[in-house]
N, C-alpha and C positions, 0 to 999 in steps of 0.2 A: 539103722540110725533113723531117728524121728525126722519126718519130712521138714519140719520147721528148722531143726538144727542143721539138716543138710543144706537148706536154703541160705541160712545165715553164714554157714561155713563157705559155701560157694561164692556168696557175695563178697565176703572178706578176702578170699583168695583172689578173686577178680580185681578187687581194688588194689591189693598188694602188687599183683603182676603189672597192672597198668599205671601205677603211681609214677614211675620215672618219666613217662611220656608228658605228664603235666607238672613236673617238678619245678620247672623254671621257664619263664618266657624268654625268647631269644633276646640278646642284648640290644638296646636301643640307645641312640645318641641324638641329642638335639643341640644344635649350635646356633646361637643368636649373635650376629656380628653387629657392632655399632661403629661405623666408619668414623675415625678420628676421635673417639672417646678418649679424653686425656686423663692420665693417671693422677696428675696433680689435682685436677678438679674433682675427680672421683674420690680420691682420698680425703680431700678437704670436706666435701659434702657428706661423706660417710662419718667423718669425725664429728660433724655438726648434727648428726642424727637425721639427715634429710634423705638418705637412701637406704631405707630399712630392708628392702628385699635383697639388695646386693650385700649389705652387711650380714644378713642371715646366711646367704650363700657362702660368704667368706668364712663365717664361724662354723658352719656345718661341713664345709668342704675345704676350699683353699682359695687364695688370691695371691697373685704376684704380678709385677710389671712384666710385660711381654716385649722382648727385644724385637725390633722391627727390621726391615730390610735396609740395605744401602743402595740407592736412596730410599727414604721413607715416603714413598708416593703411593697413592691409592691403587692404581693398576699394577704397580710393581709388587707391593706387599700382598695384595689378594691373589696375585698369580702364584706367588710362593706358598701362600696358605693353601691354594688349590692343589698344588703339585708336590710340595715338600722339597723342592729344589730351589737353588739360589737364582737371582735375577740374571746372572751370566748364562745360566742354562735354560731358563724359561725364555730368554731373549726379550723379556719385557723389562727394560732397565731405565725407562724414562717415559714421560708422556709423548715425547717426540724422538724421532731418529732421522738419520739421513736417508733420503731416497737413494736407491741403488745407483752408483756411478755418478753422483752429483753432490752439490753442496746444499741442496734444497731439503728443508725439513718436512716430514710427514708424520702422521700419528702412528705411534708404535704398536698400539693394541691390535688394529686390524687395518686392512687396506681394501679399497674399493676396486672392483674389476667388473668384468661382464662375462656372461655365459650364454651359449646358444639357447634360444627359445624353440622348443620342439626340435625341428631339424635344422635350425639356423637358416643359412642361405637357401636351403632346399625345402623350406616349409611350404612355399607355394606349390612346388612340384608334388610334394607329398600329399597335401590336401587335395589338389586337383586330380592327381592320379587315384587317390582313394575314392573320391566321389565318382570318377569315371568307372572304376571297377565295380563300385557298389551298384550303380545304375545298370551296368551290364549284367551283373549277377541277378538282380531283381527281375530284369527283363527276361533273362533266360528261364528263371523259375516260372514266371507268368506264362511264357510261351509254352513251356512243357505242360502246364495245366490247361491251356486252351489251344489245342492244335488247329482248330478251325480258323483262328485269326492270328496264327503264329507270325505270319509275314508282317502284318501291321504292327504287332507288338514289338517285333525285332526292330522295325524301322523307327517307331516312336522312342523306344528305349535307347537306341543308338544316338538319336538326336538329343535326347535328354542327357545321355552320358557325356556327349561332347560339350553341350551347353553347360551342364553342371560342373564338369571337370574344368573347363576354361574359366567359367565364372567364379567357381570356388577357389581355383588356384590364383586367379587375379586378386580376389578379395584377401586371401591369406597373404599373398606377397605384398600387398599395399597397405592392409589394415592391421596386420599382426606384426609385432616386432621380430626382427631376426635375432637380436640379442637383448638381454635384460640385465640390469645391474645385479651384482653379486658382491659378497664380502668374504674375506678370508681372515680368520683369527691367527695371529702370529705366535701365540703362546705355545711353547713347547712343554712336553711332559705329560704324564698320565694324571688325570684329575682324580681327586678323592672319590667323587660320586661315580665316575665311570668304573673305577676299580671295585667299589662296593657293589654297584649294580651288576657288573660282570660276574660277581661272586654270589649273586642271589639275594642281595639286600635291596629291599624297596626303598626308594630314595626320592626326596623332593628338594629342589634347589631354587630359591627365590632371590633374585636381585643381587647375586654375587657379582662384583665388578669383573670385567673382562671375560664375560661368558657369551659374547655375541660374535657370530651367529650362535644360536642355541645348539648345544651339544646333544648328540644322540645318547640317551640313557635307557637302555633296553628295559629296565625295571623301574623307571622313574619318570619324573616330571621336572620341567625347568621353565622358569621365566627369567630371561636374561636381565642383567643389570647394566652398570656403566659400560658404555660402548654402543648401546642401541641409539642410533641417530634419530633426529626428528624427520618428518616427511621430506624435508628439504635436503637431507643428507648432512645436517650440521649436528654439533654437540647439543645445540639448542639455539634457535634463532627467533626470539620474540619480535613483535612489531609494536610500534608506538605511533598512534595517530594524534595529530594536534593541529590546531589552527595557529599555533604560536611557532613561527619559524625559528625564533631564537633558541628554542630548546634543542635544535639540532646541534648547536655548538657544544652541548654537553657530551655529544658523541665524538667530538674531535679526537680525543685520546682513547677512544673506546676499542678495547681488544676483544669485544664479545659479540660482534656481528648482530647488532640490533637494527632492524629495519625501521627507518623513520619515514612516515608518509604524511605529507602536508595536506591538511583539509582546507579547501577554498571556500570558507564561509563559516558562520557561527550559528545559523538557524535554518530551519526548513530541511529539505531533502539534500543530502550531500552524497555524491557518488565517488567512490574510491575503489580500492581493490585489496585483496589478500594476496600477498606474494607467495606463489606456489612453488612446487618442486620443478626442477629442470626436466625437460622432455628428452631425457637422454636416449632412449631407444630410437626415437624418430628424428632427433635433431643432432645431438652431440656425437652419438655413435656413427651417424651417417657422415658427419664432417670428418671425424677421425679416420674412418675407412677411406675417404677420398684423399686424405693427406698422407696415408701410410707410405705410399711409394715415392713421395716427393722429398728432396733433401731440405735440410733446415736452411732458411735464408729468407730474403725479401720476397722471392717468387713464391715460396711456400706460404708466407703470411698472406700475400695477395690472393692466392688460390683458396686459402681458408675463408677469407672475407667474401670471395665470390660464391663459394659453396653455401655459406650462411645466408647470403642474399637470395640465392636460388631457392633454398628451403623456405625462407620467409615469404618470397613471392608466391610460392605454392600454398601459402596459408598454414604452414607448419610452424607453430610457435616454439621458440627456444625454451620458454618457461610457461608453465600452466597456471596462470593467475586466475583468480576468481573475482567477479564483480561483487562489491560490497556496498550496500546502501544503508545510510544512516539518516534517521529522521529525528531531528533535534527539536524538542518542545521546550517549554519554560523550565521544567524541573526533571525532565527525563529524556532518554534517548532510546529509540527503537532500532534494533540491529536486524538487518535482513540479509541472509546469505544462504545459498543452496536450498532455497525453498523453505527456510525456517525463519522464525521471527521471535525475538525476545525484547522486552522493554526493561530498561535498567534505570534505577535512580542513582544519583551520585554516591560513590562509595560501594556500589553493589557489584558483585561478581555474577556473571551469567551462569546458567547451567551449561553442560557440554553442547556445543554445536557439532553436528556431523557434517564435515566438509567434503564435498564430492568434486573431484577435479576431472572434467571430461577430457578424453583423449580422442577417441572416435567411437562410432556406434558399436563396432565389434568388440573392442577392448572394454568399453564401458559395460557391455552386456556380459562378457565372460568374467572379468575381474576388475571391477570399478575401483579406481584409486580413491581411498577413503582415509580421511584423517579426523581427529577430534581436537578441539581447542576451546578455550574459555576467554571471554572478554571481562575486563573490569573498567567501569566508567569512573575515572578519577576526578574529573571536574567538567563543568559546563561553562562556568563563568570565572574570571573574565575571558578565559580561553578554554577550548575543548581539549581534553586529554583523555584518550581511550587506549587501553592496553589490550593486546592480544597475545596470549600465551604461545610458546612454541607449538607447532602442529604435531601432535603425537600420531603415530600410526594407530588407526582403529584396531582394536583387538582382533577383529575378524579379517584384517587385511595384513598379511605377512608376506610381502614379495621376497624378502629375505627373512628366514625364520628367526623370531626372537622368543619362541617357546617350543617346547617339545613335550609330548609328541605333536605332530602336525595338527594345528587347529586348537591346541590346548588353551591358548590365550582367549580365543573366541568362545570356547566352552565355559570359561569362567565368567564371561559377561552375563550369562543368564542368571547366575545367583549373586554375583557381586556388583552388577552394573558396570558402566564404563569406568575405566581406570587408566592412569598414566602408563604409557609403555616406554617413554623416553628414559634412557639410561641415566641421565642427570635430571631427575624429575623436578627438583625445587629450583625455581628461577633465582640464581644469584647474579645474573648478568645485569638485569634492569636495575635492581637496587644499587649495584656498584656504580652506575652512571649518575645517580642522584635524581633520576627522573621520577622515582617513587620513594616513599619513606619506609622506615623500619617496620611499620605496621603491615605494609604490603607483604613483606617477606614472611612475617609471622602467620598471616592468613594463608598464604600459599603453602607454607610448611604444614600447618594444621590440616589443610585439605588433603595433602599428600600422605601424611603419616596415618591419618585416620583410615584410609583405604588399605594401607599396608598392614595395619593392626587387624582389620577385618579378615584379611587373608590368613594371617597367623592364627587368629582365633578359630577360624573354620578348620584349618588343616590339623592343628594340634588337638582340637576337640575330636576330630575323626580318628586320629591316632593310627593311621594306616602306614606310616613311614617309619622304618627302622633307623634311617638316617635322614634327619631334617636339618637343612641349613638355610637361614634367612639373614640377609644383611639390611640394616636400616642405615640411611646416610644422613639423617637430619642433624646428628651430632657433629658431623664434619662441616656441613653447610653453614650452620649457625656459628661454628668456630671461626670460619673464614671471615664472616661479616661482623661478628660481635666482639672480636678481641680488643678493638679500639675502645670499647666501653668498659673493659676490665683493666686496661693498662693506661694509667695516667701519663706514662712517658711516651705514649704514641702520639705522633703529630696530629692525628685526627681525633684525639680524645676530646670529648665535649661533656663537661660535667652536668649540663642540663639534660642532655640525651642519656647520659649514664644513669642519672637519677630516675629517668622515666622508663628506660628500657633495659638497664643493666641486669636486672633480675631475671630476664628471659633466658639467659644462659643456664642459670640454676634450674629454672622451670624445665628446660629441655632435658637436663640430666635427671630430674625427678620423673619426667615422662619415661625416660629410658628405664629407670628403676621400676616404674609401674608396669611397663611392658614385661620386664623380667619376672616380676611377681605374678602377673596374670599367666604368663607362659608356664611357670613352674607349678602353679595351682592346677593346671590341666594335665600334668605329667605324673605317671605312677612313680613311686619312690625308687623303683629299680632303674629308671632312666638316668643315664649320665647327662648332665646338663652343663654346657659350656657357654660362657659369655666372654667375648673377646673384642678387641679393636685392633686395627692394623697399624696404628701409629697414634701419637699424641699431637700436641699443638705448641706453638710458640708465637710470640708477638712478632709482627713483620713491620718494624719501624722504618728500616732503611733498606734500599735495594742496591745490590752490588752488580755493576755492569762489567762482566768479564771481558767482552770484546773491547770495550773502552780501555780497560786496564792493559789488554794485550797490545792495543795500538800505542798507548802512551809508554809502553815498556819495550817497544820494538819487535814484538813477536808477530804482530799483524801490521801490514802496510796498506794504506789506502791510496787510491789514485786521485780521489777527490774528497770533498767534505762528507761528513756523516749523512746518511740517507734519512728519509722521512719516517714517520710513524707507521708501524706495521700493525695489522689486525689479524685475528684468526681467519677472517675472510680470505686473506692472501694465501692461506694454505690450500684453498679450494679454487679460487678464481684467478690465480696468477697467470701471467702470460705464458706463451708456448715455451719460451726459453727460461722462464723464471726470472724473478727480480731480486732475490735474496743475494746479499753480499755483492751488489752490483758495482760498488766502489772499491772492492778489494783487489790489490795487485798480488795475484797468487804466486808470481815468480819470486817475490820477496817475503811472502807470508809463511810463517812456520807453524802457526797454530790458530785455531778459531774456536768459538764457543757456540753452542746450540742447545736448546732444551733447558732443563732446570739444574744446571751445574755440570753438564757434560762438556768436556774439553777434548778437542781432537787435534792431533798433530797432522800437519799437511804433508802426509807421508807419500813419498814417491812410490809409484806402483800400486797404490791403493786409492788415493784421492785423484780426481780427474786431472788436476794440475799440481801434483805434489812437488814440493821443493826440498823436503828433508829426507836424507838418505837413511835407510834402515841401519840398525846397529848402533855404533857409538854416537853418531850425530842425533839419532832419535832419542837415545837415553839422555844425552846432554840437554836437549830441548825439554824433555819431561822434568829433569831435575831442576833446571833453571826456572821453570814455571812454578814448580812446587815451592822452591825457596822464596821466590818473589811473592807469591800469593800468601803464603803462611806468614811472611814478614810484613805484609802490607798493613798500615795503620790508617784508619779513617781519620782524616784531619779534623773533622768536626767533633768527634766523640773521644778520640784517643783509643778506641777499641780496635781489635782485630776482627774484621768482618768474616774472615775465613778461619775456621777452627783447624781444618786439616784438608790437605789435598791427597786423595787416594790414587795410587796406581790400580789399574783394573785387576791385576793379578793379586793384589792385596785384598781385594773385596770378594773375588769369585774363584771358586774351584771349578774351572772349566768354562770356556766362553769362545765365541767366534771372533777371532781377532780382526776380521774384515768388517764386523758390524759394530762392536762395542766401542765406546769412547776410550781414549787412551788414559784419561785422568778424570776424576770427579772431585770438584771443589765442594766441600761441605761447610755450610755457614755456621757461625756462632749464633747464640741467642740474640734475638731482635733483628737479625739480618736474613734476607732471602735474595735469590737472583732477581735482578731488576726486570721489570715488565718487558722491556724491549730486547734485552739479552736473550730471553726465552725464545724469541722468534728470530734470533740471529742478527740483531741490529746493533748499531754503535751509537748510543746516546752521547751527549757532550761530556757528562760527568761520570767519574768512576763510581761514586756513591751518591745517592740522592734520597731525599725523604720519600716515603711512600704516602702519597696524599690521596689514597683511595680508601673507601670503607672496607674493601677486601684487605683486612688488617691483621689477620692471623694466618699462619701458614706452617708448613712442615716439609714441603717438597724438596727443598735444597738444604735443609738444616742437617747437621750431623745426627746420625741415628741415635747416638747415645743420649741426645737431649730430648728426643720425642718418642719414647717407647710407648707401646700400647698397654692394654690391660688384659688380664686373663683371670677369670673366675671359673671354678670347677666345683661340681657337687661331690667330686672325689678328691681325696688328698693327692697332691703331687709328690712324686718320689725324689725330686731334685730341684735345685734352685736354678735361676737364670734360664727359664724357657725362652725359646724364640718362636717366631710365627711359623717357621719351617717345621717345627716339631708337632704341630697340631695334626698334620696328615698321618704320620706313623702312630701317634697316640690314639687317634680314632680307629685306625685299622686294627690296632691291638684290642681296643674295647669291643669291637664288633667280631673279634675272633677270626679275622681274615689273614691270609698269608701276607707277609710283608712284601713291599715293592723293593726290588733290588736297586741299589745305586742312588737312592735319594739322599739328600743332605741332612734331613731332620732325623731325630731319634725320640722315641716315646718318653714322655715325662710321667707316665704312670708305671 
């Protein structure tokens, strides 16, 4: 055979044999979530030709409304998205739940605890003993090398060992914490990304709600979403500085934990402070340990106060505040803090300030507490108004991990710069008080989303992840604040403001569409592209106060009149015995409400002071409440605020009966749980107008009224998909074995 022919033949044979190896890339799935994206608005804007990328995705693939969870709340729905199981089984069934063995609410997503630092109570001994042995070993080695002066070396090193051991042990015992804060995520179930990663799929998860602390993904990366607190341990606690004391009145009904700091002057140098994190390892934990063996009562409270005074007298602060200096000129303000300085004009935002909160020289050297925050100068005349954002954890400071692998957030800073780490990154609290205008919210939203887009662009362009999941939350946040400008029937509707700012909702959805288009342009045609939301939206015109209804209908009995206004701060800074339900006569109370539609029977054997017997009496109480609430008519509107009351066994296949509420009241359109009912309070009226700019909601609305959206680049094989179905659908696309026992089923 001619050599050339032989070469061609060999090359062709090689190509034929090796062709199957390169026949197809492994399957890849990209999911973009848009929290709260409403199908009514999406469909309207698509019909008007304003969402071309979503329209093309629908035409080339598919689109359907996506059934949400019951209740349709962000942490509840995304937990089901993550695991494919219902809220009864994830045990994330509300923003709030009862604290074990009490009537006190706490956040359902995660709970704060503490864990030993190094060896805990034995850290001083460990460090001291380690230094002692180290000096002895070094001395022994030196003595072996210099036998002529062995005696002197042994003597010197023995003295150094004793001094180093005692000194190092003392420093460790007094300057290092014995325990440090920790957090536990309460979501149950195997997550989509963990299952995929465990089966060899490279995975990246960005800002999915209820992923804090960050989950270990052996073949992946994660930045946690909703659930990451600010540096003070709050959902988000901005600060507002002003020389106008009257502005503090705007916070009288504030449920959002905004710090107001009064400035004593209008010009020149003004000294104030930044409210910092609590000094838990060196103060609160010390107090708790001292109280652990004492019984509840007046003596215990006095002992607590005495211990707090002892610590304060020793110079140990309960809170790590920072001195803040403001220099006010005619048309500008210079802000000085943590050795940094920036000068702002009225209306200007600062760049990031890196805030350093000193503890002691040992801690500060080993792992300095660092946060980042921005100021905005709102006005100088006639009064000073200065805003400080919630203090985010610095990306390189993760005392409780909000990224995986360890240090991942910090590694991103080099290429992306500083970015928000807070799980609720856009400030909706300050606009809701009226301290700032709508433009403030739009500016903060723009700043936040721009950085999230940068992340998406980088990772999709790199194309290293076979499973990529990223959630944007701006569609939800603007929905909460903007619905009043879309609904002329809302008590806070303002036609002037609607004409000025009403189009911003449309712009937000156009931005969503632009993000979708840019993402798809970076993906190979073979990639399955899914766009979804966890729920939709409805107008929140009127608030339904369930505890008030229970009182007026004899299900709850009070010892005295209704208690005062509660704030989110009460969830964190309540007294030792708690103050919630302080006027309730539990011996005659048969039911109470807490959270966003959750109703609990005061069941004997489960509640601390239960009055309702299990069995027939329990069922009679539930049926009576169902009939009463579903039949209740709002006297002002003639409407039924409650569309339906669900028994928990109607909603969930599998649940912990000791944990989940007995009933869930689902509101009709234009109604939501009242603000104070969510915190367990008893306002005067059963139904009241919602006079806050937080005017759109979904949390307690019946799920049939607020579905989400589902777009797919592939055709769906059946109608009526639910958010629990995304998990098994993606598993199928990736060619992975199914997870046994989940509630969802593939729609491909």
